[in-house]
N, CA, C and O of each residue as an XYZ file, in Angstrom:
916
protein
N       5.560   -102.751    183.945
C       4.796   -103.490    185.095
C       3.201   -104.221    184.379
O       2.086   -103.704    184.302
N       3.469   -104.983    184.134
C       2.253   -105.568    183.734
C       1.118   -106.180    184.708
O       1.309   -107.052    185.556
N       0.145   -105.670    184.469
C      -0.622   -105.787    185.547
C      -1.962   -106.918    184.893
O      -2.126   -106.893    183.674
N      -2.554   -107.539    185.449
C      -3.861   -108.130    185.249
C      -4.908   -106.705    185.094
O      -4.854   -105.780    185.904
N      -6.265   -106.736    183.385
C      -6.825   -106.246    183.734
C      -8.048   -106.684    183.315
O      -8.003   -107.321    182.263
N      -8.982   -106.564    183.739
C     -10.157   -107.088    183.053
C     -10.939   -105.814    182.401
O     -11.938   -106.167    181.774
N     -10.746   -104.673    182.410
C     -11.423   -103.790    180.889
C     -10.234   -103.035    180.832
O      -9.493   -102.744    181.772
N     -10.117   -102.729    179.571
C      -8.711   -102.086    179.073
C      -9.544   -100.799    178.422
O     -10.705   -100.991    178.060
N      -9.033    -99.696    178.302
C      -9.373    -98.471    177.213
C      -7.800    -98.367    176.893
O      -6.664    -98.511    177.345
N      -8.540    -98.026    175.829
C      -6.991    -97.175    174.837
C      -7.017    -95.405    175.250
O      -7.834    -94.567    174.868
N      -5.834    -95.221    176.143
C      -5.430    -94.103    176.232
C      -3.913    -93.989    175.282
O      -3.467    -94.932    174.629
N      -3.271    -92.634    175.380
C      -1.945    -92.236    174.776
C      -1.327    -92.788    176.418
O      -1.973    -92.736    177.464
N      -0.218    -93.195    176.288
C       0.693    -93.560    177.495
C       1.917    -92.926    177.195
O       2.327    -93.031    176.039
N       2.711    -92.157    178.187
C       3.709    -91.370    177.386
C       4.987    -91.612    178.259
O       5.415    -90.655    178.905
N       5.854    -93.242    178.350
C       7.129    -93.008    178.316
C       8.340    -92.828    178.438
O       9.040    -92.627    179.430
N       8.600    -92.924    177.194
C      10.030    -92.795    177.254
C       9.719    -91.818    175.654
O      10.880    -91.550    175.345
N       9.220    -91.467    175.039
C       9.187    -90.042    173.953
C      10.244    -90.739    173.141
O      11.313    -90.133    173.073
N      10.154    -91.984    172.459
C      11.121    -92.489    172.231
C      11.681    -92.458    170.614
O      12.653    -93.077    170.183
N      10.762    -91.541    169.847
C      11.482    -91.393    168.717
C      11.367    -89.844    168.719
O      10.924    -89.186    167.778
N      11.798    -89.372    169.840
C      12.216    -87.826    169.496
C      13.842    -87.610    169.907
O      14.423    -88.593    170.366
N      14.460    -86.561    169.778
C      15.858    -86.493    169.706
C      16.518    -85.939    171.142
O      15.550    -85.563    171.804
N      17.131    -85.831    171.527
C      17.321    -85.107    173.274
C      17.357    -83.955    173.147
O      17.704    -83.209    172.231
N      16.925    -83.799    174.263
C      16.665    -82.287    174.769
C      14.999    -81.206    174.724
O      14.410    -80.599    173.829
N      14.817    -81.371    175.836
C      13.647    -80.148    175.453
C      12.979    -79.808    174.330
O      13.057    -78.639    173.951
N      12.294    -80.644    173.678
C      11.958    -81.115    172.736
C      12.335    -80.587    171.389
O      11.618    -79.848    170.715
N      13.834    -81.143    170.963
C      14.446    -79.833    170.031
C      13.882    -80.598    168.518
O      13.926    -80.072    167.406
N      13.331    -82.035    168.863
C      12.733    -83.001    167.378
C      11.319    -82.258    167.626
O      10.639    -82.580    166.651
N      10.829    -81.722    168.159
C       9.089    -81.512    168.611
C       9.151    -80.013    168.137
O       8.304    -79.472    168.848
N       9.621    -79.182    167.434
C       9.933    -78.219    167.037
C       8.408    -77.362    166.760
O       7.661    -77.988    166.008
N       7.883    -76.088    167.240
C       6.547    -75.426    166.835
C       6.419    -75.985    164.906
O       7.379    -75.823    164.153
N       5.469    -76.432    164.565
C       5.139    -76.549    163.262
C       3.449    -75.749    163.134
O       2.338    -76.256    163.293
N       3.812    -74.458    162.815
C       2.528    -74.191    162.665
C       1.422    -74.279    161.345
O       0.246    -73.925    161.253
N       2.623    -75.097    160.110
C       1.604    -75.281    159.237
C       0.982    -76.401    159.695
O      -0.241    -76.468    159.564
N       1.696    -77.472    160.307
C       0.687    -78.354    160.441
C      -0.294    -78.329    160.982
O      -1.193    -78.857    160.326
N      -0.800    -77.675    162.600
C      -1.608    -77.049    163.436
C      -2.472    -76.539    162.780
O      -3.607    -76.833    163.155
N      -2.358    -75.453    161.388
C      -3.270    -74.892    161.173
C      -4.301    -75.953    160.119
O      -5.523    -76.032    160.236
N      -3.444    -76.732    159.070
C      -3.747    -77.565    158.165
C      -4.747    -78.542    158.604
O      -5.627    -78.972    157.858
N      -4.541    -79.007    160.271
C      -5.266    -80.260    160.649
C      -6.573    -80.006    160.788
O      -6.998    -79.050    161.438
N      -7.552    -81.141    159.974
C      -9.034    -80.277    159.850
C     -10.034    -80.285    161.416
O     -10.087    -80.964    162.441
N     -10.775    -79.005    160.794
C     -10.811    -78.648    162.720
C     -11.815    -79.431    163.374
O     -12.079    -79.438    164.576
N     -12.441    -80.212    162.285
C     -13.716    -81.050    162.760
C     -12.903    -82.240    163.818
O     -13.160    -82.618    164.961
N     -12.178    -82.484    163.162
C     -11.261    -83.852    163.813
C     -10.632    -83.650    165.309
O     -10.593    -84.281    166.366
N     -10.091    -82.213    164.707
C      -9.741    -82.165    166.273
C     -10.827    -82.169    167.484
O     -10.702    -82.856    168.498
N     -12.242    -81.023    167.134
C     -13.178    -81.126    168.201
C     -13.334    -82.394    168.750
O     -13.462    -82.583    169.959
N     -13.324    -83.605    167.584
C     -14.136    -84.697    168.062
C     -13.206    -85.686    168.619
O     -13.506    -86.665    169.302
N     -12.119    -85.333    168.268
C     -10.883    -85.529    169.119
C     -10.829    -85.496    170.512
O     -10.410    -86.451    171.166
N     -11.263    -84.360    171.051
C     -10.937    -83.815    172.185
C     -11.756    -84.236    173.132
O     -12.854    -84.746    172.914
N     -11.319    -84.066    174.099
C     -12.333    -84.646    175.561
C     -12.252    -83.434    176.286
O     -11.476    -82.489    176.140
N     -13.684    -83.706    177.535
C     -14.326    -83.230    177.808
C     -13.544    -82.167    179.169
O     -14.054    -81.595    180.133
N     -12.508    -82.234    178.812
C     -11.533    -81.654    179.785
C     -11.132    -80.182    180.113
O     -10.682    -79.568    179.146
N     -11.215    -79.448    181.371
C     -10.750    -77.721    181.450
C     -10.169    -78.167    181.235
O      -9.835    -79.334    181.028
N      -9.661    -76.583    181.226
C      -7.645    -76.252    180.847
C      -7.503    -74.810    182.325
O      -6.807    -73.821    182.092
N      -8.120    -74.925    183.469
C      -8.087    -74.141    184.279
C      -7.481    -74.432    185.317
O      -7.156    -73.509    186.064
N      -7.156    -75.784    185.662
C      -6.666    -76.273    186.916
C      -6.080    -75.502    188.037
O      -4.890    -75.191    188.085
N      -6.955    -75.208    188.930
C      -6.832    -74.855    190.538
C      -6.146    -72.703    189.872
O      -5.128    -72.280    190.420
N      -6.704    -71.982    189.044
C      -7.299    -70.940    188.581
C      -5.194    -70.836    188.342
O      -4.609    -69.834    188.752
N      -4.641    -71.656    187.863
C      -3.130    -71.668    187.606
C      -3.041    -70.332    187.299
O      -3.953    -69.618    186.878
N      -1.641    -69.954    187.579
C      -0.991    -68.492    186.894
C       0.674    -68.377    187.161
O       1.338    -69.384    186.914
N       1.064    -67.692    187.444
C       2.199    -67.706    187.774
C       3.205    -67.352    189.181
O       4.024    -66.535    189.602
N       2.689    -68.250    189.440
C       3.239    -68.962    190.893
C       2.307    -68.596    191.862
O       2.510    -68.679    193.073
N       1.058    -68.103    191.220
C      -0.427    -67.294    192.117
C      -0.744    -68.954    192.754
O      -0.433    -70.032    192.247
N      -1.539    -68.642    194.160
C      -2.008    -69.505    195.131
C      -2.845    -70.449    194.043
O      -3.042    -69.934    192.942
N      -3.369    -71.841    194.282
C      -3.978    -72.410    193.568
C      -5.126    -72.616    194.398
O      -5.018    -72.526    195.621
N      -6.247    -72.893    193.830
C      -7.210    -73.175    194.419
C      -8.398    -73.952    193.741
O      -9.124    -73.205    193.085
N      -8.818    -75.460    193.747
C      -9.650    -75.777    193.270
C     -10.987    -75.721    193.737
O     -11.409    -75.442    194.859
N     -11.773    -76.130    192.368
C     -13.267    -75.992    192.797
C     -14.180    -76.253    193.617
O     -14.462    -77.367    193.175
N     -14.905    -76.102    194.508
C     -15.657    -76.560    196.364
C     -15.668    -78.247    194.896
O     -15.824    -78.407    193.685
N     -15.371    -79.127    196.226
C     -15.516    -80.425    195.690
C     -14.659    -81.203    195.025
O     -14.921    -82.364    194.709
N     -13.308    -80.467    194.706
C     -12.346    -80.887    193.769
C     -11.008    -80.612    194.389
O     -10.844    -79.622    195.102
N     -10.105    -81.418    194.148
C      -8.717    -81.509    194.934
C      -8.179    -81.481    193.729
O      -8.766    -81.498    192.647
N      -6.572    -81.419    194.035
C      -5.298    -80.858    192.659
C      -4.409    -81.969    192.743
O      -4.403    -82.711    193.725
N      -3.838    -82.082    191.995
C      -2.556    -83.114    192.189
C      -1.579    -82.353    191.201
O      -1.858    -81.193    190.898
N      -0.071    -83.157    190.517
C       0.841    -82.678    190.193
C       1.688    -83.721    189.991
O       2.174    -84.267    190.982
N       1.999    -84.158    188.748
C       2.965    -84.972    188.307
C       4.304    -84.401    187.052
O       4.040    -83.918    185.951
N       5.689    -84.627    187.601
C       6.528    -85.037    186.257
C       6.567    -86.034    185.896
O       6.681    -86.963    186.696
N       6.500    -86.213    184.758
C       7.070    -87.647    183.815
C       7.821    -87.653    182.452
O       7.874    -88.678    181.772
N       8.478    -86.325    182.021
C       9.510    -86.608    181.414
C       8.444    -84.668    180.222
O       8.371    -83.501    180.608
N       7.956    -85.253    179.013
C       7.896    -84.054    178.199
C       6.439    -84.024    178.561
O       5.682    -84.966    178.330
N       6.068    -82.868    179.153
C       4.454    -82.167    179.504
C       3.955    -82.139    178.642
O       2.839    -81.646    178.807
N       4.198    -82.489    177.433
C       2.996    -82.832    175.966
C       2.257    -83.856    176.559
O       1.172    -83.884    177.140
N       3.212    -84.802    176.240
C       2.663    -86.580    176.742
C       2.200    -86.758    177.935
O       1.331    -87.614    178.100
N       2.585    -86.136    178.817
C       1.977    -86.375    180.003
C       0.690    -85.928    180.119
O      -0.167    -86.794    179.946
N       0.291    -84.761    180.376
C      -0.871    -83.559    179.770
C      -1.848    -84.966    179.393
O      -2.611    -85.552    180.160
N      -1.570    -85.259    178.060
C      -2.680    -85.544    176.927
C      -2.807    -87.119    177.841
O      -3.814    -87.824    177.769
N      -2.041    -87.342    178.368
C      -2.634    -88.698    179.011
C      -3.492    -88.692    180.330
O      -4.163    -89.671    180.659
N      -3.423    -87.374    181.165
C      -3.994    -87.468    181.970
C      -5.613    -86.467    181.582
O      -6.512    -86.312    182.409
N      -5.623    -86.154    180.778
C      -6.826    -85.857    180.062
C      -7.599    -87.228    179.601
O      -8.755    -87.163    179.184
N      -7.104    -88.102    179.671
C      -7.699    -89.389    179.297
C      -8.105    -90.379    179.988
O      -8.429    -91.517    179.649
N      -8.039    -89.501    181.705
C      -8.390    -90.450    182.679
C      -9.656    -89.533    182.906
O      -9.948    -88.352    182.718
N     -10.483    -91.089    183.586
C     -11.840    -90.550    184.306
C     -11.771    -90.085    185.049
O     -11.038    -90.605    185.890
N     -12.298    -89.004    185.360
C     -12.476    -88.006    186.559
C     -11.573    -86.524    186.864
O     -11.657    -85.704    187.779
N     -10.572    -86.617    185.493
C      -9.570    -85.282    185.609
C     -10.902    -84.270    184.791
O     -11.500    -84.130    183.725
N     -10.817    -83.830    185.965
C     -11.502    -82.232    185.137
C     -10.786    -80.943    184.504
O     -11.488    -80.183    183.838
N      -9.357    -80.646    184.688
C      -8.967    -79.639    184.599
C      -7.484    -79.856    184.420
O      -6.871    -80.275    185.402
N      -7.079    -79.718    183.736
C      -4.785    -80.040    183.200
C      -4.568    -78.889    182.725
O      -5.326    -78.203    182.040
N      -3.471    -78.650    183.104
C      -2.116    -76.902    182.345
C      -1.081    -77.615    182.816
O      -1.253    -78.430    183.722
N       0.198    -77.383    182.225
C       0.940    -77.910    181.710
C       1.889    -76.547    182.583
O       1.246    -75.498    182.616
N       2.893    -76.498    183.067
C       3.847    -75.384    183.675
C       4.955    -76.123    184.527
O       4.903    -77.352    184.570
N       5.883    -75.501    185.158
C       7.535    -75.346    185.691
C       7.131    -75.473    186.903
O       6.273    -74.664    187.258
N       7.747    -76.819    188.221
C       7.427    -76.588    189.765
C       8.588    -76.887    189.722
O       9.337    -77.045    188.758
N       8.832    -77.009    191.316
C      10.058    -77.320    191.750
C      11.227    -76.719    191.458
O      12.006    -77.587    191.066
N      11.855    -75.376    191.461
C      12.927    -74.532    190.680
C      13.162    -73.822    192.044
O      12.543    -73.808    193.108
N      14.237    -73.271    191.615
C      14.088    -72.280    192.592
C      14.680    -70.698    191.973
O      15.655    -70.132    192.467
N      13.999    -70.231    190.989
C      13.416    -69.447    190.255
C      12.545    -68.839    189.842
O      11.963    -69.557    189.029
N      11.771    -67.275    189.965
C      10.970    -66.653    189.859
C      10.633    -66.693    188.420
O      11.490    -66.319    187.620
N       9.026    -67.266    187.831
C       8.648    -66.743    187.004
C       9.597    -67.637    185.674
O       9.726    -66.976    184.644
N      10.105    -68.769    185.669
C      10.561    -68.989    184.325
C       9.728    -69.056    182.757
O       8.546    -68.940    182.433
N      10.722    -69.251    182.169
C      10.026    -69.410    180.832
C      10.762    -70.572    180.203
O      11.974    -70.678    180.386
N      10.149    -71.380    179.530
C      10.906    -72.612    178.659
C      12.033    -73.112    178.409
O      12.513    -74.239    178.536
N      12.616    -71.572    177.820
C      14.313    -71.623    177.964
C      14.684    -71.380    178.787
O      15.891    -71.613    178.713
N      14.187    -70.596    180.669
C      15.333    -70.979    181.175
C      15.053    -71.876    181.689
O      16.071    -72.220    182.291
N      14.167    -72.669    181.914
C      14.118    -74.426    182.271
C      15.002    -75.178    181.288
O      15.600    -76.177    181.687
N      15.126    -74.761    180.022
C      16.139    -75.731    179.220
C      17.293    -75.533    179.352
O      18.102    -76.329    178.877
N      17.704    -74.385    180.054
C      19.064    -74.326    180.222
C      19.501    -75.184    181.948
O      20.583    -75.072    182.523
N      18.527    -75.834    182.342
C      19.023    -76.671    183.231
C      19.603    -76.143    184.502
O      20.354    -76.733    185.279
N      19.179    -75.065    184.573
C      20.048    -73.890    185.687
C      18.937    -73.546    186.594
O      19.409    -72.940    187.556
N      17.767    -73.667    186.682
C      16.432    -72.987    187.402
C      15.933    -74.223    188.480
O      15.138    -73.975    189.386
N      16.444    -75.432    188.284
C      15.860    -76.485    189.102
C      14.260    -76.878    188.721
O      13.707    -77.782    189.346
N      13.775    -76.370    187.988
C      12.309    -76.538    188.065
C      11.845    -77.726    186.587
O      12.208    -77.776    185.412
N      10.859    -78.564    187.458
C      10.740    -80.040    186.214
C       9.336    -79.606    185.241
O       8.556    -78.743    185.643
N       9.194    -80.120    184.294
C       8.238    -79.819    183.342
C       7.274    -80.834    184.321
O       7.509    -81.963    184.751
N       5.893    -79.800    184.513
C       4.654    -80.547    185.445
C       3.577    -80.757    184.679
O       3.261    -80.188    183.634
N       3.153    -81.425    185.139
C       1.400    -81.392    184.600
C       0.387    -81.452    186.112
O       0.234    -82.399    186.883
N      -0.250    -79.947    186.168
C      -1.592    -79.739    187.102
C      -3.247    -80.058    187.214
O      -4.311    -79.538    186.879
N      -2.722    -81.325    187.949
C      -4.209    -81.665    187.485
C      -5.388    -80.983    188.561
O      -5.225    -80.660    189.738
N      -6.715    -80.881    187.654
C      -7.516    -81.509    189.038
C      -8.483    -82.078    188.783
O      -8.985    -81.963    187.664
N      -8.954    -82.748    189.609
C      -9.716    -84.131    189.805
C     -10.951    -83.980    190.605
O     -11.138    -83.077    191.420
N     -11.996    -85.173    190.239
C     -12.652    -84.955    190.932
C     -12.897    -86.356    191.808
O     -13.279    -87.431    191.346
N     -12.608    -86.085    193.048
C     -12.518    -87.812    194.239
C     -13.666    -88.495    194.254
O     -13.775    -89.576    194.833
N     -14.773    -87.823    193.513
C     -15.818    -88.577    194.048
C     -15.482    -89.693    192.766
O     -15.486    -90.894    193.038
N     -15.163    -89.185    191.213
C     -15.062    -90.026    189.831
C     -13.112    -90.974    190.292
O     -12.479    -91.718    189.543
N     -12.927    -90.754    190.976
C     -11.596    -91.025    191.008
C     -10.801    -90.847    192.401
O     -11.031    -89.836    193.064
N      -9.989    -91.680    192.803
C      -9.213    -91.573    194.164
C      -7.899    -90.870    193.312
O      -7.754    -90.944    192.092
N      -7.135    -90.288    194.108
C      -5.501    -89.831    194.329
C      -4.936    -90.732    193.855
O      -4.447    -90.717    192.726
N      -4.899    -91.904    194.830
C      -4.165    -93.549    194.123
C      -4.225    -94.258    193.215
O      -3.581    -95.301    193.108
N      -5.319    -93.637    192.085
C      -6.333    -93.893    191.443
C      -4.672    -93.282    190.607
O      -3.730    -93.935    190.158
N      -4.867    -92.045    190.672
C      -4.354    -90.746    189.394
C      -2.774    -91.324    189.735
O      -1.890    -91.135    188.900
N      -2.530    -91.914    190.792
C      -1.428    -92.547    191.321
C      -0.434    -93.376    190.409
O       0.695    -93.077    190.019
N      -1.327    -94.703    190.153
C      -1.415    -95.696    189.213
C      -1.250    -95.385    187.538
O      -0.445    -95.874    186.746
N      -2.252    -94.452    187.330
C      -2.018    -93.811    186.153
C      -0.114    -93.255    185.788
O       0.650    -93.624    184.896
N       0.047    -92.432    186.731
C       1.667    -91.772    186.832
C       2.317    -92.681    186.652
O       3.027    -92.691    185.647
N       2.323    -93.663    187.453
C       3.571    -95.083    187.170
C       3.561    -95.527    185.919
O       4.482    -95.550    185.102
N       1.908    -96.052    185.777
C       2.005    -96.441    184.423
C       2.599    -95.457    183.022
O       3.210    -96.055    182.137
N       2.449    -94.446    182.942
C       2.814    -93.938    181.657
C       4.310    -93.382    181.469
O       4.659    -92.848    180.416
N       5.013    -93.518    182.371
C       6.765    -93.717    182.127
C       7.347    -94.311    183.029
O       6.756    -94.876    183.949
N       8.793    -94.259    182.870
C       9.620    -95.288    183.312
C       9.559    -94.757    184.554
O       9.000    -93.821    183.982
N       9.579    -94.476    185.529
C       9.968    -94.295    187.160
C      11.931    -94.350    187.574
O      12.673    -93.488    188.047
N      12.186    -95.768    187.122
C      13.518    -95.829    187.388
C      14.765    -94.938    186.316
O      15.957    -95.244    186.315
N      14.267    -94.008    185.606
C      14.927    -93.475    185.035
C      15.449    -92.201    186.005
O      14.641    -91.952    186.900
N      16.874    -91.188    185.992
C      17.315    -90.549    186.905
C      17.493    -89.484    185.720
O      18.044    -89.657    184.633
N      16.776    -88.157    186.309
C      16.861    -86.809    185.356
C      16.591    -87.296    183.675
O      17.439    -86.861    182.897
N      15.728    -87.966    183.201
C      15.495    -87.925    181.894
C      14.377    -89.061    181.877
O      14.263    -89.929    182.742
N      13.812    -88.957    181.089
C      13.062    -89.853    180.071
C      13.149    -89.927    178.733
O      12.844    -89.031    177.947
N      13.633    -91.167    178.430
C      14.153    -91.921    177.178
C      15.411    -90.740    176.815
O      16.255    -90.317    177.605
N      15.271    -90.451    175.680
C      16.634    -89.596    175.100
C      16.529    -88.432    175.562
O      17.493    -87.691    175.365
N      15.236    -87.838    176.389
C      14.989    -86.750    177.219
C      15.308    -86.284    178.046
O      14.541    -86.227    179.007
N      16.847    -85.593    178.133
C      17.563    -85.826    179.474
C      17.745    -84.168    179.665
O      17.697    -83.198    178.909
N      18.017    -84.419    181.321
C      17.589    -83.077    182.182
C      16.960    -83.131    183.114
O      16.061    -83.970    183.160
N      17.198    -82.238    184.236
C      16.577    -82.154    186.046
C      15.313    -81.691    185.548
O      14.385    -81.597    186.352
N      15.086    -81.304    184.005
C      13.408    -81.060    184.137
C      12.646    -82.420    183.339
O      11.508    -82.444    182.868
N      13.301    -83.129    183.350
C      12.531    -84.516    182.599
C      12.692    -85.366    183.443
O      12.842    -86.523    183.049
N      12.721    -85.013    185.211
C      12.639    -86.114    186.690
C      11.684    -86.497    186.845
O      10.708    -85.768    186.665
N      11.553    -87.732    187.224
C      10.208    -88.277    187.872
C       9.847    -87.773    189.269
O      10.600    -87.981    190.220
N       8.649    -87.082    189.398
C       8.235    -86.421    190.430
C       6.919    -85.871    190.615
O       6.224    -85.138    189.912
N       6.705    -86.560    192.054
C       5.270    -85.976    192.272
C       5.038    -84.832    193.181
O       5.369    -85.328    194.258
N       4.714    -83.741    193.405
C       4.467    -82.601    193.755
C       2.987    -82.907    194.478
O       1.940    -83.098    193.860
N       3.159    -82.908    196.033
C       2.359    -83.382    196.663
C       1.662    -81.594    197.712
O       2.298    -80.793    198.397
N       0.142    -81.644    197.332
C      -0.641    -80.544    198.415
C      -1.285    -80.263    199.698
O      -2.040    -79.375    200.095
N      -0.484    -81.818    200.482
C      -0.615    -81.724    201.662
C       0.260    -83.223    202.281
O       1.123    -83.832    201.649
N      -0.246    -83.567    203.659
C       0.747    -84.648    204.032
C       0.387    -86.233    203.536
O       1.114    -87.153    203.160
N      -1.129    -86.110    203.721
C      -2.026    -87.361    202.727
C      -1.577    -87.930    201.656
O      -1.303    -89.129    201.627
N      -1.408    -86.885    200.325
C      -0.840    -86.955    199.770
C       0.702    -87.843    199.383
O       0.997    -88.728    198.580
N       1.654    -86.840    200.725
C       3.364    -87.394    200.363
C       2.910    -89.062    200.739
O       3.478    -89.943    200.093
N       2.105    -89.373    201.562
C       2.034    -90.502    202.343
C       1.297    -91.208    201.341
O       1.394    -92.397    201.647
N       0.722    -91.113    200.471
C      -0.090    -91.621    199.576
C       1.108    -92.411    198.278
O       1.518    -93.551    198.059
N       1.321    -90.989    197.642
C       2.766    -91.440    197.186
C       3.997    -92.086    197.608
O       4.722    -92.239    196.625
N       4.601    -92.593    198.842
C       5.660    -93.225    199.447
C       4.480    -94.763    199.389
O       4.856    -95.785    198.816
N       3.390    -94.693    199.919
C       2.770    -96.126    199.672
C       2.936    -96.713    198.156
O       3.353    -97.823    197.826
N       2.398    -95.431    197.175
C       2.784    -96.381    196.223
C       3.939    -96.809    195.455
O       3.872    -97.675    194.582
N       5.119    -96.128    195.826
C       6.195    -96.257    195.452
C       6.828    -97.492    195.884
O       7.634    -98.141    195.217
N       6.255    -97.868    197.460
C       6.563    -99.426    197.963
C       5.966   -100.597    197.540
O       6.328   -101.773    197.505
N       4.432    -99.676    197.059
C       3.956   -101.212    195.824
C       4.745   -101.331    194.329
O       5.394   -102.304    193.946
N       4.555   -100.316    193.736
C       5.532   -100.688    192.516
C       6.559   -101.505    192.315
O       6.709   -102.495    191.599
N       7.942   -100.351    193.823
C       9.372   -101.377    193.498
C       9.256   -102.533    192.926
O       9.762   -102.706    191.818
N       8.599   -103.496    193.547
C       8.562   -105.215    193.476
C       8.476   -105.534    191.939
O       9.144   -106.370    191.331
N       7.850   -104.987    191.614
C       7.859   -105.089    190.075
C       8.994   -104.996    189.206
O       9.518   -105.928    188.597
N       9.388   -103.571    189.201
C      10.907   -102.716    188.655
C      12.065   -103.501    188.721
O      12.232   -104.108    189.778
N      12.895   -103.629    187.847
C      14.200   -104.027    187.826
C      15.303   -103.191    188.497
O      16.318   -103.606    189.057
N      14.970   -102.175    188.354
C      15.418   -100.790    188.779
C      15.181   -100.016    190.071
O      14.290    -99.169    190.015
N      15.819   -100.162    191.207
C      15.233    -98.636    192.332
C      14.454    -97.720    191.263
O      15.014    -97.355    190.230
N      13.392    -97.441    191.512
C      12.203    -95.834    191.678
C      12.957    -94.759    192.111
O      13.380    -94.451    193.225
N      13.065    -94.139    190.787
C      13.996    -92.266    191.207
C      13.116    -91.521    191.471
O      13.558    -90.392    191.684
N      11.623    -91.629    191.604
C      10.848    -90.953    191.772
C      10.806    -89.958    193.198
O      10.826    -90.448    194.327
N      10.747    -88.514    192.931
C      11.232    -87.796    193.801
C      10.077    -86.669    194.431
O       9.856    -85.549    193.970
N       9.296    -87.422    195.833
C       8.119    -86.591    196.396
C       8.780    -84.876    196.690
O       9.950    -84.661    197.007
N       7.819    -83.902    196.513
C       8.586    -82.980    196.598
C       6.838    -82.075    197.132
O       5.718    -82.183    196.632
N       7.316    -81.272    198.271
C       5.754    -80.725    198.450
C       5.807    -79.350    196.980
O       6.793    -78.892    196.402
N       4.343    -79.045    196.787
C       3.990    -77.842    195.865
C       4.231    -76.569    196.524
O       3.525    -76.050    197.389
N       5.462    -76.062    195.947
C       5.325    -74.637    196.683
C       4.883    -73.424    195.284
O       4.188    -72.408    195.317
N       5.360    -73.841    194.562
C       4.716    -72.929    193.208
C       4.414    -73.031    191.751
O       5.430    -72.728    191.126
N       3.739    -73.240    191.212
C       3.499    -73.864    189.992
C       3.451    -72.149    188.885
O       2.794    -71.148    189.172
N       4.283    -72.315    187.764
C       4.916    -71.649    186.879
C       3.844    -71.813    185.737
O       4.391    -72.524    184.894
N       2.365    -71.438    185.240
C       1.782    -72.133    184.355
C       2.814    -72.267    183.050
O       3.325    -71.150    183.128
N       3.277    -72.719    182.224
C       3.903    -72.549    180.642
C       3.069    -71.391    179.494
O       1.976    -70.847    179.336
N       4.209    -71.461    178.971
C       3.487    -70.517    177.528
C       2.060    -70.684    176.807
O       2.105    -71.885    177.071
N       1.323    -70.608    176.402
C       0.210    -70.676    175.837
C       0.727    -72.279    175.095
O       0.228    -73.382    175.318
N       1.677    -72.000    174.333
C       1.943    -72.700    172.829
C       1.840    -74.114    173.935
O       1.028    -74.911    173.464
N       2.204    -74.417    174.734
C       2.344    -75.700    175.161
C       1.304    -76.412    175.691
O       1.234    -77.626    175.886
N       0.296    -75.332    175.960
C      -0.918    -76.295    176.716
C      -1.659    -76.692    175.669
O      -1.780    -76.213    174.542
N      -2.306    -77.956    176.365
C      -2.910    -79.022    175.356
C      -2.379    -79.172    174.301
O      -2.899    -79.072    173.190
N      -1.406    -79.398    174.537
C      -0.079    -79.453    172.922
C      -0.515    -80.465    171.913
O      -0.760    -80.077    170.771
N      -0.637    -81.764    172.238
C      -1.182    -83.202    171.575
C      -2.601    -82.502    171.080
O      -2.854    -82.240    169.904
N      -3.582    -82.222    172.338
C      -5.052    -82.433    171.854
C      -5.135    -81.085    170.911
O      -6.233    -81.006    170.361
N      -4.210    -79.976    170.585
C      -4.351    -79.121    170.021
C      -4.172    -79.557    168.805
O      -5.126    -79.523    168.028
N      -2.913    -80.059    168.388
C      -2.706    -80.305    167.071
C      -2.326    -81.586    166.561
O      -1.991    -81.931    165.428
N      -2.416    -82.060    167.363
C      -2.808    -84.206    166.903
C      -1.294    -84.393    166.698
O      -0.981    -85.297    165.923
N      -0.473    -83.801    167.173
C       1.210    -84.119    167.288
C       1.195    -85.209    168.188
O       0.723    -84.836    169.262
N       1.549    -86.515    168.194
C       1.586    -87.067    169.335
C       2.929    -88.027    168.884
O       2.788    -89.232    168.674
N       4.710    -87.094    168.721
C       5.416    -87.596    168.480
C       6.160    -87.763    169.579
O       7.372    -87.975    169.613
N       5.306    -87.650    170.612
C       6.460    -87.751    172.357
C       5.802    -89.130    172.601
O       6.679    -89.973    172.789
N       4.891    -89.502    172.646
C       4.186    -90.531    173.269
C       4.246    -91.968    172.702
O       4.446    -92.118    171.497
N       4.097    -92.930    173.441
C       4.090    -94.000    172.507
C       2.654    -94.865    173.467
O       2.471    -95.157    174.649
N       1.932    -95.014    172.283
C       1.262    -95.628    172.112
C       0.534    -97.056    172.913
O       0.615    -98.167    172.389
N      -0.134    -96.840    174.168
C      -0.267    -98.739    175.122
C      -1.403    -98.484    175.349
O      -1.977    -97.443    175.032
N      -2.063    -99.821    176.182
C      -3.116    -99.726    177.052
C      -2.598    -99.509    178.563
O      -1.653    -99.827    179.285
N      -3.667    -98.853    178.594
C      -3.613    -98.246    180.439
C      -5.020    -98.847    180.773
O      -6.037    -98.489    180.180
N      -4.993   -100.256    182.265
C      -5.832   -100.134    183.218
C      -7.205    -99.282    182.928
O      -6.997    -98.073    183.028
N      -8.660    -99.647    182.568
C      -9.497    -98.562    183.634
C      -9.379    -98.498    184.719
O      -9.377    -99.451    185.498
N      -9.217    -96.966    185.071
C      -9.738    -96.655    186.562
C     -11.055    -96.690    186.833
O     -11.457    -96.452    187.972
């Protein structure tokens, strides 16, 4: 998906987690020592001014954006990297990672990794429509992963890694379908992205929240250029 760009900004795009081993972050196990040893000043300097409570997310509780804001939700593989990507998109005001699209309540990370709950690793995004449109968020979504892969991203395999957009209303659903039609001619294989209504968002464990930003560990993403939005 090479597009002409007048102005480029450097962000992390998270297409394939190409350096990781298959399945549920097996090669990205918790590294408490590395996180503790990271210089605090460096982590503060690298952290964008983006919040961590989109829609007052909880364990399946109703989601409500702040006045003047809106919500969006995306699944595009490893949610550590996907969240980090959206936290670098101007106009995004808060993000959190969690589980959506399944048929069980209160799933844990271990539950989702059994591939029996139906949940996708998802990133909930609260954004300011005065600064960025939903359509531009969709542009970023398609840039940061391979939407033609079915139930996987790179070596990470399973329905929890599926390409999916969880929509909050009919207008968002229509925008996603229009974006799929727009993107398809530039891709060699059919787009596999699912369009599903947001039913419930279960916020993931604290360890997973803003993981790349907190630890400086970018083992999942591949650095790319993303067009300025």
